[in-house]
C-alpha positions in Angstrom: 86.6 113.4 91.7 89.1 115.3 89.6 90.3 117.3 92.6 90.8 114.2 94.6 92.9 112.5 91.9 95.0 115.7 91.7 95.4 115.8 95.5 96.4 112.1 95.6 99.0 112.7 92.9 100.5 115.7 94.6 100.6 113.9 98.0 102.3 110.9 96.5 104.9 113.1 94.8 105.5 115.0 98.1 106.0 111.9 100.1 108.5 110.6 97.5 110.4 113.9 97.6 110.6 113.9 101.4 112.0 110.4 101.5 114.6 111.2 98.8 115.5 114.3 100.9 116.0 112.1 104.0 118.1 109.6 102.1 120.3 112.4 100.8 121.0 113.4 104.4 121.6 109.8 105.3 124.2 109.5 102.5 126.0 112.6 103.8 126.0 111.4 107.4 127.1 107.9 106.3 130.1 109.5 104.5 130.7 111.6 107.7 130.7 114.9 105.6 129.5 118.3 106.7 126.9 120.0 104.7 129.6 122.4 103.4 131.9 119.5 102.3 129.1 117.5 100.7 127.6 120.5 98.9 131.0 121.6 97.5 131.5 118.2 95.8 128.1 118.4 94.1 128.5 122.2 93.3 125.5 123.2 95.4 125.2 125.9 98.0 125.3 124.6 101.5 122.1 126.6 102.2 120.3 124.9 99.4 121.5 121.5 100.7 120.3 122.4 104.2 116.9 123.2 102.7 116.8 119.8 101.0 117.7 118.0 104.2 114.9 119.7 106.2 112.6 119.1 103.3 111.9 122.7 102.4 113.5 122.3 99.0 113.2 119.7 96.3 116.0 117.4 95.2 115.8 117.7 91.5 117.1 115.1 89.0 120.3 117.1 88.5 121.1 116.9 92.2 120.3 113.2 92.4 122.5 112.5 89.4 125.4 114.5 90.9 125.1 112.7 94.3 125.0 109.3 92.6 128.0 110.0 90.3 130.1 111.8 92.9 129.6 109.4 95.8 128.9 106.2 94.0 125.3 106.1 95.4 122.8 103.7 94.0 120.3 105.9 92.2 117.5 103.4 92.7 118.1 103.4 96.4 118.2 107.2 96.5 115.0 107.5 94.6 113.0 104.6 96.1 114.8 103.3 99.1 115.2 99.9 97.5 118.5 98.1 97.4 121.9 99.1 98.8 122.9 102.7 99.4 126.2 102.4 97.5 126.9 100.6 94.2 130.1 98.9 95.2 132.0 99.0 98.4 135.7 99.9 98.2 136.9 96.3 98.7 134.8 95.2 95.7 136.2 98.0 93.6 139.8 97.1 94.6 139.2 93.5 93.8 137.8 94.4 90.4 140.7 96.8 89.7 143.3 94.1 90.6 141.5 91.6 88.4 141.4 93.9 85.4 145.0 94.8 86.0 146.1 91.2 86.0 144.4 90.7 82.6 146.7 93.3 81.0 149.9 92.4 79.2 153.0 93.3 81.4 153.9 96.3 79.1 150.4 97.8 79.8 150.6 97.0 83.5 153.8 99.1 83.5 152.1 101.9 81.7 149.2 101.9 84.2 151.6 102.1 87.1 153.4 105.1 85.5 150.2 106.8 84.9 149.1 106.3 88.5 152.5 107.7 89.7 151.9 110.8 87.5 148.3 111.2 88.8 149.6 111.1 92.4 152.2 113.8 91.6 149.5 116.0 89.9 147.2 115.4 92.9 149.9 116.5 95.3 150.5 119.6 93.2 146.8 120.4 93.1 146.5 120.1 96.9 149.5 122.3 97.4 148.1 124.9 95.0 144.7 124.9 96.7 146.2 125.4 100.1 147.5 128.8 99.1 
C-alpha cells in the first residue's frame, strides 16, 4: 500500500513536470526564439534548456519564475496549463500605459517623455557597445 501511494505521487509529479516542459517549449516557439536566444534571456545554458524541452531535465521554480518575469508568461498557465499563455498582450499594455500617462499632470508627462528619450539613447549605446 505504502509503495503504491509513493509510486502514484511520483508518477503525478513526473506528468506535471513533463507538461511544464512542453509548455516551456511552446512559449519559446510562440515567441519565435531559438533555444540559444531564449536561454540567454533567462541566464540558462542552451544545453540545459534543450534537456528541459525533451523532458530529460526538470524545470525548477527558479526557471519557471525567470520565464514568467522575462517573457510575461502567466505562471498559472505555465504550471497547470490553465488560462492564457501570456498575462497581457502588447495592445493591452499600450492601452494601460496611455491611460496612466493621461492621468499625470502635464509637467510629469514631459518628465516621462524625457526619460524615455534618455532610455532610448542608452539602449542605442548599449547595442553599439555589445556589437563590438
